[in-house]
MARSE-157889 format. One record per residue (C-alpha): residue number from 1; residue in one letter; x, y, z. Coordinates in steps of 0.2 Angstrom, whole numbers, padded with zeros to 4 digits. Example, Ala and Ser with C-alpha at 12.3 -4.5 7.8 and 13.67 -1.06 7.14 Angstrom:
REM residues 2
{k: 1	r: a	east: 0062	north: -0022	up: 0039};
{k: 2	r: s	east: 0068	north: -0005	up: 0036};
REM end
This chain:
REM residues 210
{k: 1	r: x	east: -0214	north: 0059	up: 0314};
{k: 2	r: x	east: -0197	north: 0056	up: 0323};
{k: 3	r: x	east: -0191	north: 0037	up: 0319};
{k: 4	r: x	east: -0180	north: 0026	up: 0329};
{k: 5	r: x	east: -0168	north: 0028	up: 0320};
{k: 6	r: x	east: -0171	north: 0046	up: 0316};
{k: 7	r: x	east: -0167	north: 0047	up: 0335};
{k: 8	r: x	east: -0153	north: 0035	up: 0338};
{k: 9	r: x	east: -0143	north: 0042	up: 0321};
{k: 10	r: x	east: -0143	north: 0063	up: 0330};
{k: 11	r: x	east: -0139	north: 0050	up: 0345};
{k: 12	r: x	east: -0123	north: 0044	up: 0338};
{k: 13	r: x	east: -0116	north: 0058	up: 0329};
{k: 14	r: x	east: -0116	north: 0069	up: 0348};
{k: 15	r: x	east: -0108	north: 0056	up: 0355};
{k: 16	r: x	east: -0096	north: 0054	up: 0341};
{k: 17	r: x	east: -0095	north: 0070	up: 0341};
{k: 18	r: x	east: -0092	north: 0073	up: 0364};
{k: 19	r: x	east: -0079	north: 0058	up: 0363};
{k: 20	r: x	east: -0067	north: 0067	up: 0347};
{k: 21	r: x	east: -0061	north: 0056	up: 0332};
{k: 22	r: x	east: -0048	north: 0045	up: 0343};
{k: 23	r: x	east: -0057	north: 0035	up: 0357};
{k: 24	r: x	east: -0059	north: 0018	up: 0359};
{k: 25	r: x	east: -0072	north: 0009	up: 0353};
{k: 26	r: x	east: -0080	north: -0011	up: 0356};
{k: 27	r: x	east: -0077	north: -0012	up: 0337};
{k: 28	r: x	east: -0062	north: -0020	up: 0338};
{k: 29	r: x	east: -0046	north: -0010	up: 0327};
{k: 30	r: x	east: -0061	north: 0006	up: 0329};
{k: 31	r: x	east: -0056	north: 0020	up: 0335};
{k: 32	r: x	east: -0073	north: 0034	up: 0331};
{k: 33	r: x	east: -0063	north: 0041	up: 0317};
{k: 34	r: x	east: -0064	north: 0021	up: 0309};
{k: 35	r: x	east: -0085	north: 0019	up: 0314};
{k: 36	r: x	east: -0088	north: 0037	up: 0311};
{k: 37	r: x	east: -0078	north: 0032	up: 0293};
{k: 38	r: x	east: -0090	north: 0015	up: 0294};
{k: 39	r: x	east: -0108	north: 0023	up: 0297};
{k: 40	r: x	east: -0105	north: 0035	up: 0283};
{k: 41	r: x	east: -0099	north: 0025	up: 0268};
{k: 42	r: x	east: -0111	north: 0010	up: 0269};
{k: 43	r: x	east: -0123	north: 0024	up: 0268};
{k: 44	r: x	east: -0116	north: 0034	up: 0254};
{k: 45	r: x	east: -0106	north: 0023	up: 0245};
{k: 46	r: x	east: -0115	north: 0008	up: 0239};
{k: 47	r: x	east: -0100	north: 0005	up: 0229};
{k: 48	r: x	east: -0093	north: 0001	up: 0242};
{k: 49	r: x	east: -0104	north: -0004	up: 0256};
{k: 50	r: x	east: -0106	north: -0020	up: 0248};
{k: 51	r: x	east: -0090	north: -0027	up: 0255};
{k: 52	r: x	east: -0098	north: -0028	up: 0272};
{k: 53	r: x	east: -0106	north: -0043	up: 0265};
{k: 54	r: x	east: -0094	north: -0048	up: 0249};
{k: 55	r: x	east: -0080	north: -0051	up: 0251};
{k: 56	r: x	east: -0074	north: -0047	up: 0233};
{k: 57	r: x	east: -0078	north: -0030	up: 0237};
{k: 58	r: x	east: -0071	north: -0031	up: 0253};
{k: 59	r: x	east: -0053	north: -0024	up: 0250};
{k: 60	r: x	east: -0060	north: -0006	up: 0240};
{k: 61	r: x	east: -0072	north: -0007	up: 0258};
{k: 62	r: x	east: -0058	north: -0004	up: 0266};
{k: 63	r: x	east: -0049	north: 0006	up: 0251};
{k: 64	r: x	east: -0061	north: 0020	up: 0254};
{k: 65	r: x	east: -0067	north: 0018	up: 0274};
{k: 66	r: x	east: -0052	north: 0023	up: 0274};
{k: 67	r: x	east: -0048	north: 0038	up: 0261};
{k: 68	r: x	east: -0066	north: 0043	up: 0272};
{k: 69	r: x	east: -0057	north: 0045	up: 0291};
{k: 70	r: x	east: -0042	north: 0054	up: 0286};
{k: 71	r: x	east: -0057	north: 0067	up: 0284};
{k: 72	r: x	east: -0057	north: 0081	up: 0294};
{k: 73	r: x	east: -0070	north: 0073	up: 0307};
{k: 74	r: x	east: -0082	north: 0088	up: 0308};
{k: 75	r: x	east: -0084	north: 0083	up: 0294};
{k: 76	r: x	east: -0089	north: 0065	up: 0297};
{k: 77	r: x	east: -0100	north: 0069	up: 0311};
{k: 78	r: x	east: -0111	north: 0081	up: 0298};
{k: 79	r: x	east: -0112	north: 0069	up: 0284};
{k: 80	r: x	east: -0118	north: 0058	up: 0298};
{k: 81	r: x	east: -0131	north: 0070	up: 0307};
{k: 82	r: x	east: -0140	north: 0076	up: 0291};
{k: 83	r: x	east: -0139	north: 0061	up: 0283};
{k: 84	r: x	east: -0137	north: 0050	up: 0266};
{k: 85	r: x	east: -0139	north: 0063	up: 0250};
{k: 86	r: x	east: -0158	north: 0061	up: 0242};
{k: 87	r: x	east: -0155	north: 0049	up: 0227};
{k: 88	r: x	east: -0151	north: 0037	up: 0242};
{k: 89	r: x	east: -0159	north: 0020	up: 0246};
{k: 90	r: x	east: -0156	north: 0026	up: 0264};
{k: 91	r: x	east: -0164	north: 0043	up: 0261};
{k: 92	r: x	east: -0182	north: 0034	up: 0261};
{k: 93	r: x	east: -0191	north: 0034	up: 0277};
{k: 94	r: x	east: -0194	north: 0014	up: 0278};
{k: 95	r: x	east: -0178	north: 0010	up: 0272};
{k: 96	r: x	east: -0170	north: 0022	up: 0284};
{k: 97	r: x	east: -0177	north: 0011	up: 0298};
{k: 98	r: x	east: -0178	north: -0005	up: 0293};
{k: 99	r: x	east: -0157	north: -0003	up: 0289};
{k: 100	r: x	east: -0154	north: 0009	up: 0302};
{k: 101	r: x	east: -0162	north: 0008	up: 0317};
{k: 102	r: x	east: -0153	north: -0006	up: 0325};
{k: 103	r: x	east: -0133	north: -0003	up: 0317};
{k: 104	r: x	east: -0138	north: 0017	up: 0321};
{k: 105	r: x	east: -0143	north: 0009	up: 0342};
{k: 106	r: x	east: -0127	north: -0002	up: 0345};
{k: 107	r: x	east: -0116	north: 0009	up: 0339};
{k: 108	r: x	east: -0120	north: 0020	up: 0351};
{k: 109	r: x	east: -0116	north: 0005	up: 0364};
{k: 110	r: x	east: -0101	north: 0006	up: 0354};
{k: 111	r: x	east: -0095	north: 0023	up: 0358};
{k: 112	r: x	east: -0108	north: 0024	up: 0376};
{k: 113	r: x	east: -0098	north: 0009	up: 0382};
{k: 114	r: x	east: -0079	north: 0009	up: 0375};
{k: 115	r: x	east: -0080	north: 0026	up: 0383};
{k: 116	r: x	east: -0084	north: 0018	up: 0400};
{k: 117	r: x	east: -0105	north: 0020	up: 0406};
{k: 118	r: x	east: -0106	north: 0005	up: 0405};
{k: 119	r: x	east: -0124	north: 0008	up: 0413};
{k: 120	r: x	east: -0135	north: 0000	up: 0398};
{k: 121	r: x	east: -0148	north: 0016	up: 0391};
{k: 122	r: x	east: -0166	north: 0013	up: 0399};
{k: 123	r: x	east: -0176	north: 0014	up: 0384};
{k: 124	r: x	east: -0194	north: 0014	up: 0379};
{k: 125	r: x	east: -0208	north: 0002	up: 0379};
{k: 126	r: x	east: -0211	north: 0006	up: 0363};
{k: 127	r: x	east: -0191	north: 0004	up: 0358};
{k: 128	r: x	east: -0189	north: -0009	up: 0367};
{k: 129	r: x	east: -0202	north: -0020	up: 0357};
{k: 130	r: x	east: -0195	north: -0014	up: 0339};
{k: 131	r: x	east: -0178	north: -0020	up: 0342};
{k: 132	r: x	east: -0186	north: -0036	up: 0348};
{k: 133	r: x	east: -0197	north: -0041	up: 0334};
{k: 134	r: x	east: -0180	north: -0035	up: 0322};
{k: 135	r: x	east: -0171	north: -0049	up: 0336};
{k: 136	r: x	east: -0184	north: -0061	up: 0331};
{k: 137	r: x	east: -0183	north: -0060	up: 0314};
{k: 138	r: x	east: -0161	north: -0061	up: 0313};
{k: 139	r: x	east: -0159	north: -0074	up: 0327};
{k: 140	r: x	east: -0157	north: -0088	up: 0316};
{k: 141	r: x	east: -0141	north: -0076	up: 0306};
{k: 142	r: x	east: -0134	north: -0068	up: 0321};
{k: 143	r: x	east: -0131	north: -0088	up: 0330};
{k: 144	r: x	east: -0126	north: -0097	up: 0315};
{k: 145	r: x	east: -0110	north: -0095	up: 0322};
{k: 146	r: x	east: -0113	north: -0101	up: 0340};
{k: 147	r: x	east: -0107	north: -0118	up: 0345};
{k: 148	r: x	east: -0123	north: -0122	up: 0355};
{k: 149	r: x	east: -0140	north: -0122	up: 0355};
{k: 150	r: x	east: -0145	north: -0103	up: 0362};
{k: 151	r: x	east: -0160	north: -0099	up: 0367};
{k: 152	r: x	east: -0163	north: -0077	up: 0366};
{k: 153	r: x	east: -0177	north: -0074	up: 0382};
{k: 154	r: x	east: -0185	north: -0057	up: 0388};
{k: 155	r: x	east: -0190	north: -0052	up: 0404};
{k: 156	r: x	east: -0208	north: -0054	up: 0401};
{k: 157	r: x	east: -0205	north: -0072	up: 0395};
{k: 158	r: x	east: -0205	north: -0067	up: 0376};
{k: 159	r: x	east: -0193	north: -0083	up: 0370};
{k: 160	r: x	east: -0184	north: -0084	up: 0354};
{k: 161	r: x	east: -0173	north: -0098	up: 0347};
{k: 162	r: x	east: -0155	north: -0092	up: 0338};
{k: 163	r: x	east: -0147	north: -0109	up: 0337};
{k: 164	r: x	east: -0155	north: -0127	up: 0336};
{k: 165	r: x	east: -0142	north: -0138	up: 0347};
{k: 166	r: x	east: -0139	north: -0144	up: 0362};
{k: 167	r: x	east: -0131	north: -0144	up: 0373};
{k: 168	r: x	east: -0143	north: -0127	up: 0375};
{k: 169	r: x	east: -0139	north: -0110	up: 0385};
{k: 170	r: x	east: -0153	north: -0097	up: 0387};
{k: 171	r: x	east: -0148	north: -0078	up: 0386};
{k: 172	r: x	east: -0156	north: -0069	up: 0397};
{k: 173	r: x	east: -0160	north: -0047	up: 0396};
{k: 174	r: x	east: -0167	north: -0034	up: 0389};
{k: 175	r: x	east: -0169	north: -0033	up: 0369};
{k: 176	r: x	east: -0155	north: -0019	up: 0368};
{k: 177	r: x	east: -0145	north: -0031	up: 0377};
{k: 178	r: x	east: -0150	north: -0045	up: 0369};
{k: 179	r: x	east: -0144	north: -0038	up: 0350};
{k: 180	r: x	east: -0125	north: -0032	up: 0363};
{k: 181	r: x	east: -0125	north: -0052	up: 0368};
{k: 182	r: x	east: -0128	north: -0060	up: 0347};
{k: 183	r: x	east: -0119	north: -0046	up: 0337};
{k: 184	r: x	east: -0103	north: -0052	up: 0345};
{k: 185	r: x	east: -0104	north: -0038	up: 0361};
{k: 186	r: x	east: -0103	north: -0053	up: 0373};
{k: 187	r: x	east: -0092	north: -0045	up: 0387};
{k: 188	r: x	east: -0105	north: -0030	up: 0385};
{k: 189	r: x	east: -0120	north: -0037	up: 0385};
{k: 190	r: x	east: -0130	north: -0038	up: 0402};
{k: 191	r: x	east: -0137	north: -0054	up: 0399};
{k: 192	r: x	east: -0142	north: -0070	up: 0411};
{k: 193	r: x	east: -0133	north: -0086	up: 0405};
{k: 194	r: x	east: -0140	north: -0099	up: 0410};
{k: 195	r: x	east: -0134	north: -0119	up: 0409};
{k: 196	r: x	east: -0123	north: -0130	up: 0407};
{k: 197	r: x	east: -0103	north: -0123	up: 0411};
{k: 198	r: x	east: -0093	north: -0126	up: 0396};
{k: 199	r: x	east: -0106	north: -0122	up: 0386};
{k: 200	r: x	east: -0111	north: -0106	up: 0393};
{k: 201	r: x	east: -0091	north: -0103	up: 0392};
{k: 202	r: x	east: -0092	north: -0107	up: 0373};
{k: 203	r: x	east: -0108	north: -0096	up: 0372};
{k: 204	r: x	east: -0100	north: -0081	up: 0380};
{k: 205	r: x	east: -0086	north: -0083	up: 0369};
{k: 206	r: x	east: -0092	north: -0088	up: 0350};
{k: 207	r: x	east: -0091	north: -0073	up: 0336};
{k: 208	r: x	east: -0106	north: -0072	up: 0336};
{k: 209	r: x	east: -0117	north: -0060	up: 0321};
{k: 210	r: x	east: -0117	north: -0056	up: 0306};
REM end
C-alpha cells in the first residue's frame, strides 16, 4: 500500500524534475538543485545529516550537501525517487512515514509556490488529518521562537497551542497551511490571523520552525 510519505516523495521528485535545476524555491538561498541535494543527503548520509540539528556538524553537512549539489541533476532526482538504500533507517516504512510525510509535503510546496502556483493543493481528508496530528505533536517546537502567544485552529474548530503567552494570535487554516505558517513560510501560507495588530505583525515576521 502506498504511504503518504511515498506519494509526497514521488510528487516532489516530479516537481523538481519539471522545474529544472535552477528554479527558485521558498527556501531562502536555495534553488531546486540545492533542495534536491538537501533531501537526498538527509536520508542517505546520516554522518552529515546531523548538521541539521547540531551546530558542530553544520560545516560537514554544508560540504557534503555541496558535493551532492554538484552531481548531475538527473542523478539527484533518481536518488530521491528511488528512496534511501536498504540499510538506511529511512528504508523502513514506519520511519519513512514518520520522518518524511511533512518534510516532503513542505518541500513540494516550496517548489510549487515559488514556481508561481500559489493555490493550496486540495488534500484528501485522511491526509489532512495526518498533517493535523503531526502539527499537534510538534506545535510547541514549531512555535517556541514566536514572540507572542500562538494558537493554531482548523476550520472545524480543533485547536492546539503552539506558544503560550500574551497577547495571543490565532492562526486559522487547513492543517497543511498551518504547517506552512509555523515552519517559517508565513508569506505563502493561506491562513487568517486574529489578534492585536502589532501582535499579528510580530507573529507574521517571526522566525518560526525547528
